[in-house]
C-alpha positions as CSV (number, residue, x, y, z in Angstrom):
1,M,5.0,-2.9,0.2
2,Y,2.7,-0.2,2.2
3,A,3.6,3.7,2.9
4,N,1.6,7.1,3.4
5,F,3.2,9.8,1.3
6,Q,5.5,11.4,3.5
7,Q,7.2,7.8,3.7
8,I,7.3,7.7,0.3
9,C,8.7,10.5,0.3
10,Q,11.1,10.2,2.8
11,R,11.9,6.7,1.1
12,L,13.1,8.5,-1.9
13,R,15.5,10.9,-0.2
14,D,17.0,7.9,1.9
15,L,17.8,5.9,-1.6
16,A,18.4,9.0,-3.0
17,D,21.3,9.3,-0.2
18,S,22.6,5.8,-0.9
19,E,22.9,6.2,-4.0
20,S,24.3,9.6,-3.8
21,T,27.4,8.0,-1.8
22,R,28.2,5.2,-4.4
23,S,28.2,7.5,-7.3
24,R,30.1,10.7,-6.1
25,G,29.7,12.3,-10.1
26,F,26.0,12.9,-9.9
27,A,25.2,13.0,-6.1
28,K,23.9,16.4,-5.9
29,E,21.5,15.8,-8.9
30,T,20.0,12.5,-7.5
31,F,19.3,14.3,-4.2
32,A,17.6,17.3,-5.5
33,A,15.4,15.2,-7.9
34,A,14.2,13.0,-4.9
35,N,13.7,16.2,-3.5
36,S,11.9,17.7,-6.5
37,I,9.7,14.7,-7.0
38,C,7.9,15.5,-3.8
39,A,7.9,19.5,-4.2
40,F,5.1,18.9,-6.2
41,P,2.8,16.4,-4.3
42,D,-0.4,16.3,-7.0
43,E,1.6,15.1,-9.5
44,F,3.8,12.8,-7.8
45,Q,0.5,11.0,-6.2
46,A,-0.7,10.8,-9.4
47,I,2.3,8.7,-11.3
48,I,1.8,6.6,-7.6
49,S,-2.0,5.7,-8.3
50,R,-0.6,4.7,-11.2
51,F,0.8,1.5,-9.4
52,A,-0.9,1.4,-6.1
53,F,-4.6,2.7,-4.7
54,N,-4.9,5.0,-2.0
55,I,-6.5,3.4,0.7
56,H,-7.7,5.9,3.5
57,G,-3.6,7.6,3.2
58,V,-2.1,4.7,3.0
59,Y,-0.9,3.4,-0.9
60,V,-1.1,-0.3,-1.5
61,P,0.1,-2.2,-4.8
62,K,-2.1,-2.9,-7.4
63,S,-0.7,-6.2,-7.5
64,S,-0.2,-8.8,-4.6
65,P,4.0,-9.3,-5.4
66,D,3.4,-12.8,-3.2
67,H,0.0,-14.2,-4.7
68,P,-0.7,-12.1,-8.4
69,P,-3.5,-15.0,-9.4
70,Y,-5.7,-13.7,-5.8
71,D,-5.8,-10.2,-7.7
72,P,-9.3,-10.0,-8.9
73,F,-10.6,-11.9,-5.3
74,R,-8.2,-8.8,-3.6
75,Q,-9.6,-6.1,-5.4
76,V,-13.2,-7.3,-3.8
77,V,-10.8,-6.8,-0.1
78,I,-9.7,-3.5,-1.5
79,D,-13.0,-1.8,-2.5
80,L,-14.7,-2.7,0.9
81,L,-11.4,-1.5,2.6
82,I,-12.2,1.9,0.9
83,A,-15.7,2.0,1.1
84,E,-16.1,1.1,4.7
85,G,-13.6,3.2,6.5
86,P,-10.2,3.3,8.2
87,K,-11.2,1.7,10.9
88,T,-13.8,-0.9,9.7
89,K,-13.5,-4.4,10.6
90,L,-14.1,-7.0,7.6
91,K,-15.8,-10.4,8.8
92,E,-15.1,-13.1,6.8
93,A,-18.4,-13.8,5.6
94,P,-19.8,-10.8,3.3
95,I,-16.0,-11.1,1.6
96,V,-16.3,-14.9,0.8
97,E,-19.9,-13.9,-0.3
98,A,-19.1,-10.8,-2.6
99,A,-15.6,-12.5,-4.0
100,K,-16.8,-16.1,-4.1
101,M,-13.6,-17.2,-2.8
102,E,-12.0,-20.6,-0.9
103,Q,-11.1,-20.3,2.7
104,I,-7.3,-20.7,1.2
105,E,-7.9,-17.6,-1.5
106,Y,-9.3,-15.4,1.5
107,Q,-6.4,-16.0,3.8
108,K,-4.1,-15.3,1.8
109,V,-5.7,-12.3,0.2
110,L,-6.6,-10.8,3.8
111,Q,-2.9,-11.6,5.0
112,E,-1.4,-9.1,2.6
113,P,-3.5,-5.9,3.6
114,C,-4.8,-6.6,6.6
115,I,-4.4,-7.5,10.5
116,S,-6.4,-10.5,12.3
117,Q,-8.1,-8.8,15.4
118,G,-10.2,-11.6,17.2
119,S,-13.2,-12.6,14.4
120,A,-12.1,-9.7,12.3
121,W,-9.2,-7.8,9.9
122,V,-8.3,-4.2,10.3
123,F,-6.6,-2.4,7.6
124,K,-3.0,-1.9,8.3
125,S,-1.2,1.7,8.4
126,G,1.7,2.5,6.5
127,D,4.0,1.1,9.5
128,G,2.2,-2.2,9.3
129,N,0.2,-1.5,12.3
130,P,-3.7,-1.6,12.4
131,Q,-5.2,1.9,11.7
132,K,-5.7,3.8,14.7
């Protein structure tokens, strides 16, 4: 799941709202907890950073839920995305060279955080579209 900080907070509020309708006993407390977490952004971002990388304002899981064996290759791609900026277009040759990966690994690693645009890969924004 890729999301920016505001999207994460909104999803927490939505989850709290959904939970509060199922368990009436703690409805106010559940919603207050979700709002409280988002009221302290620095602390909450520190917690999120334990599980996700902040790549130009979009949080990306540190480990791939679909392809955990490729996490070392994924780390190379994440490092390139962070270093190159939000509008970078990654090309196959430098990634394959840096990560020493095969074509199948390359495809699986790049399809998760990026969208193919011609001969390059562009980082997805929090809504799944290319960064603008």
